ROROPA-701837 format. One record per atom (N, C-alpha, C): x, y, z; residue in one letter. Coordinates in steps of 0.1 Angstrom, whole numbers, padded with zeros to 4 digits, always signed. Atoms other than C-alpha are relative to their C-alpha. Layout:
XYZA
...
end
This chain:
+0011-0005-0008M
+0019-0526-0034M
+0005+0010+0010M
-0005-0009-0010T
+0040-0510-0007T
+0005+0012-0006T
-0005-0012+0007K
+0056-0487-0032K
-0011+0010-0003K
+0011-0008+0003H
+0022-0474-0042H
-0005+0007+0012H
+0005-0006-0013I
+0012-0468-0005I
+0010+0011+0003I
-0010-0010-0004H
+0045-0449+0000H
-0002+0013-0009H
+0002-0011+0009I
+0038-0427-0031I
-0013+0008+0004I
+0012-0006-0005I
+0002-0420-0019I
+0002+0008+0012I
-0002-0007-0012I
+0013-0411+0015I
+0009+0013-0002I
-0008-0012+0005S
+0040-0388+0000S
-0007+0011-0006S
+0008-0009+0006L
+0016-0371-0021L
-0010+0008+0009L
+0008-0006-0010C
-0007-0365+0008C
+0007+0010+0009C
-0008-0008-0009L
+0020-0351+0029L
+0005+0013-0008L
-0003-0011+0008F
+0031-0329+0000F
-0011+0011-0001F
+0011-0009+0001S
-0003-0315-0005S
-0004+0007+0013S
+0003-0007-0013C
-0007-0307+0032C
+0011+0011+0002C
-0011-0010-0001L
+0027-0289+0030L
-0004+0012-0008L
+0004-0011+0009Q
+0014-0268+0001Q
-0011+0008+0006Q
+0010-0008-0007T
-0017-0258+0020T
+0006+0007+0011T
-0006-0007-0011S
+0004-0249+0050S
+0008+0012-0004S
-0007-0011+0006I
+0026-0226+0029I
-0010+0011-0004I
+0010-0009+0005A
-0004-0210+0013A
-0007+0008+0012A
+0007-0006-0012E
-0020-0203+0047E
+0009+0010+0007E
-0009-0009-0007K
+0011-0184+0059K
-0001+0014-0006K
+0001-0013+0006I
+0004-0156+0035I
-0011+0008+0006I
+0010-0009-0006K
-0013-0127+0051K
-0004+0011-0009K
+0005-0012+0008N
-0033-0098+0038N
+0009+0012+0005N
-0007-0012-0004V
-0013-0066+0037V
-0009+0012-0006V
+0007-0012+0004L
-0033-0033+0035L
+0008+0012+0004L
-0007-0013-0002L
-0013-0001+0031L
-0009+0011-0003L
+0008-0013+0004I
-0033+0031+0033I
+0010+0011+0001I
-0010-0011+0003V
-0011+0059+0020V
-0009+0013-0002V
+0006-0012+0002S
-0024+0094+0025S
+0009+0013+0001S
-0008-0012+0000D
-0009+0127+0016D
-0004+0010+0011D
+0003-0012-0010D
-0007+0154+0043D
-0010-0004+0011D
+0008+0004-0011L
-0024+0134+0070L
+0009-0003+0013L
-0008+0001-0011K
-0008+0137+0104K
-0006-0011+0009K
+0005+0011-0008A
-0011+0107+0128A
-0009+0006+0011A
+0008-0006-0010S
-0024+0131+0154S
-0014+0004-0003S
+0014-0003+0004S
-0055+0137+0133S
-0009-0012+0001S
+0007+0013+0000L
-0067+0101+0139L
-0003-0004+0015L
+0004+0004-0014G
-0086+0087+0170G
+0010-0011+0005G
-0009+0011-0004C
-0063+0056+0171C
+0014+0006+0005C
-0012-0007-0006Y
-0034+0081+0179Y
-0004+0010+0011Y
+0003-0008-0010G
-0053+0099+0205G
-0009+0012-0002G
+0007-0012+0003N
-0072+0126+0188N
-0015-0002+0005N
+0013+0001-0005K
-0105+0133+0206K
-0010+0007-0008K
+0009-0009+0008I
-0120+0157+0181I
-0005-0007-0013I
+0002+0007+0013C
-0117+0139+0147C
-0007-0014+0002C
+0007+0013-0001E
-0141+0110+0144E
+0005-0009-0013E
-0006+0009+0011T
-0122+0082+0124T
-0003-0014+0004T
+0004+0014-0005P
-0141+0050+0135P
+0005-0011-0009P
-0004+0012+0008N
-0132+0028+0105N
+0016-0001+0001N
-0014+0002-0001L
-0095+0036+0106L
+0005-0004+0013L
-0002+0005-0014D
-0096+0032+0144D
-0002-0015+0002D
+0003+0014-0001R
-0111-0002+0140R
+0011-0008-0007R
-0012+0007+0008L
-0084-0012+0113L
+0012+0000+0009L
-0011+0000-0009A
-0058+0000+0138A
+0000-0009+0011A
+0002+0008-0012A
-0072-0019+0167A
+0002-0015-0004A
-0002+0013+0005N
-0070-0051+0146N
+0012-0003-0008N
-0012+0001+0008G
-0037-0045+0129G
+0012+0005+0007G
-0012-0006-0005M
-0005-0027+0133M
+0000+0015+0000M
-0001-0015-0001V
+0000+0009+0144V
+0014+0004+0002V
-0014-0005-0001F
+0034+0025+0138F
+0000+0013+0009F
-0002-0012-0009E
+0044+0049+0166E
+0012+0008-0004E
-0010-0008+0005R
+0075+0061+0148R
+0002-0002-0015R
-0001+0001+0014A
+0077+0070+0112A
+0009+0012-0005A
-0010-0009+0005Y
+0104+0088+0093Y
-0001+0003-0015Y
+0001-0005+0014C
+0102+0106+0060C
+0014+0001-0006C
-0013-0001+0006Q
+0132+0100+0037Q
+0002+0011-0009Q
-0001-0012+0009G
+0124+0130+0015G
-0010+0010+0003G
+0009-0012-0003T
+0110+0164+0019T
-0010+0003-0011T
+0009-0002+0011W
+0093+0163-0015W
-0008-0012-0001W
+0008+0012+0001C
+0065+0139-0024C
+0005-0012-0008C
-0004+0011+0009A
+0080+0120-0053A
+0011-0008+0006A
-0010+0008-0006P
+0113+0110-0036P
-0005-0008+0013P
+0005+0006-0012S
+0094+0103-0004S
-0008-0013-0003S
+0009+0013+0005R
+0069+0079-0022R
+0009-0011-0005R
-0010+0010+0005L
+0098+0062-0040L
+0007-0007+0011L
-0007+0006-0011S
+0116+0056-0008S
-0010-0009+0008S
+0010+0007-0008F
+0085+0044+0010F
-0003-0014-0007F
+0004+0013+0007M
+0076+0018-0017M
+0012-0009-0002M
-0011+0009+0002H
+0112+0005-0020H
+0006-0003+0014H
-0005+0002-0013S
+0118+0005+0018S
+0016+0003+0001S
-0014-0004-0001R
+0151+0022+0012R
+0002+0015-0001R
-0002-0015+0001Y
+0167+0056+0012Y
-0002+0004-0014Y
+0002-0006+0014Q
+0159+0078-0018Q
+0012-0002-0008Q
-0012+0002+0009G
+0181+0071-0048G
+0004-0014+0000G
-0004+0014+0000S
+0184+0034-0040S
-0009-0008-0010S
+0008+0009+0009D
+0173+0008-0065D
-0004-0012+0008D
+0003+0012-0006G
+0157-0025-0057G
-0015-0003-0003G
+0014+0005+0002E
+0124-0044-0058E
-0009+0009+0010E
+0010-0007-0009N
+0094-0024-0045N
-0009-0009+0006N
+0009+0009-0008M
+0068-0037-0021M
-0010-0007-0009M
+0009+0008+0008G
+0042-0045-0047G
+0005-0011-0009G
-0006+0011+0007S
+0065-0064-0069S
+0005-0012+0009S
-0003+0010-0010Y
+0078-0083-0039Y
-0013-0008+0003Y
+0012+0007-0004F
+0042-0092-0028F
-0004-0009-0012F
+0003+0009+0012R
+0035-0104-0065R
+0008-0011-0001R
-0009+0012+0001S
+0066-0125-0066S
-0001-0011+0011S
+0003+0010-0010H
+0055-0142-0034H
-0014-0005+0001H
+0013+0006+0001G
+0021-0152-0045G
-0011+0008+0005G
+0011-0009-0005M
+0001-0122-0032M
-0005+0008-0012M
+0006-0009+0010H
-0022-0101-0052H
+0003+0014+0004H
-0003-0014-0002S
-0012-0064-0055S
-0008+0009-0008S
+0009-0010+0007A
-0036-0036-0063A
+0002+0013+0006A
+0001-0013-0006R
-0037+0000-0059R
-0012+0008-0004R
+0012-0010+0003V
-0065+0026-0058V
+0006+0014+0002V
-0005-0014-0001G
-0055+0061-0066G
+0015+0001-0001G
-0014-0005+0003K
-0021+0078-0063K
+0009-0007+0011K
-0011+0004-0009I
+0009+0059-0048I
+0013+0006-0004I
-0012-0007+0005Y
+0038+0070-0070Y
-0005+0014-0005Y
+0003-0014+0003H
+0040+0106-0082H
-0010+0001-0012H
+0009-0003+0011M
+0013+0120-0104M
-0001+0016-0001M
+0002-0014+0001R
+0009+0154-0119R
-0013+0005+0006R
+0011-0006-0007V
-0014+0174-0098V
-0003+0014-0006V
+0011+0008+0000P
-0040+0182-0109P
-0001-0008-0013P
+0001+0007+0013G
-0034+0169-0145G
-0003-0015-0001G
+0003+0015+0000D
-0031+0131-0139D
-0012-0004+0008D
+0012+0003-0008I
-0057+0132-0112I
-0013+0002-0007I
+0012-0004+0007I
-0083+0150-0132I
-0003-0010-0012I
+0001+0009+0011A
-0076+0128-0162A
-0001-0015+0003A
+0000+0014-0003G
-0074+0095-0143G
+0009-0008-0005G
-0011+0008+0006T
-0041+0085-0157T
+0010-0005+0010T
-0010+0006-0009D
-0011+0066-0142D
+0011+0008+0005D
-0010-0009-0005G
+0013+0094-0138G
+0014-0008-0001G
-0013+0007+0001Q
+0048+0080-0130Q
-0001-0013+0008Q
+0003+0013-0006D
+0034+0047-0118D
+0011-0010-0005D
-0008+0012+0004V
+0054+0014-0120V
-0008-0011-0003V
+0010+0010+0003P
+0032-0009-0139P
+0003-0015+0006P
-0004+0013-0005S
+0051-0041-0128S
-0004-0002+0015S
+0004+0001-0014T
+0040-0033-0092T
-0013-0006+0003T
+0014+0003-0003W
+0003-0041-0096W
-0005-0011-0009W
+0008+0009+0008D
-0019-0069-0107D
-0013+0008-0005D
+0012-0009+0003E
-0048-0043-0108E
+0003+0014+0005E
-0001-0015-0004K
-0049-0005-0106K
-0013+0007-0003K
+0012-0007+0003F
-0078+0018-0103F
+0003+0015+0003F
-0002-0014+0000N
-0074+0055-0112N
-0014+0006+0002N
+0013-0006-0003T
-0102+0076-0098T
+0002+0015-0006T
-0001-0013+0005K
-0108+0107-0118K
-0006+0009+0011K
+0005-0009-0011G
-0113+0137-0095G
+0004+0015-0003G
-0002-0015+0002M
-0114+0175-0093M
+0008+0004+0012M
-0008-0003-0012E
-0087+0175-0066E
+0003+0015+0002E
-0005-0014-0001A
-0075+0211-0074A
-0013+0010-0002A
+0011-0010+0003H
-0110+0225-0082H
-0013-0004+0008H
+0011+0004-0009T
-0132+0211-0054T
-0006+0013+0006T
+0006-0012-0007P
-0158+0237-0042P
+0001-0001+0014P
+0000-0001-0015G
-0155+0248-0006G
+0010+0010+0004G
-0009-0009-0007N
-0134+0267+0018N
+0013-0007+0003N
-0014+0006-0003Y
-0097+0257+0018Y
+0010+0009-0005Y
-0012-0009+0005A
-0063+0272+0013A
+0010-0009-0007A
-0011+0007+0008C
-0036+0261-0011C
+0013+0005+0007C
-0012-0003-0008L
-0004+0259+0009L
+0012-0004-0008L
-0011+0006+0007N
+0019+0249-0019N
+0012+0010-0001N
-0010-0009+0000R
+0039+0281-0016R
+0006+0004+0014R
-0004-0003-0015N
+0048+0279+0022N
+0014-0003+0002N
end
């Protein structure tokens, strides 16, 4: 009888430990935007641009005050960002790390390099790393053919 009580107590303690470990996993939301300077957001002091949703996220999360780009071109910079290493380094990327530690990993849109406008217009994966995500959502878009007044600065 005493042996059964010890087993029951051990099982209860073990199940509490499992709950405690599961509760330690936090949500991680990475918002990656091409060509967006921090000074364009209200949470970084901009008084002209209205960015209430991003400001609210920043107020309840983490705001980086120093960020350094490891590459001057988008593809190596993105790869460096996702691997948290200098460009050219191998290793596990953030999405794969999250997945291997019991977190759900999803992407919406472009994280790794995509041909612009080809992959964007077609809604395809580009040079994505499939093992990074549990889910992925490609949004077809007319990125290069959007009506309106804008300037293409890819030859500067």
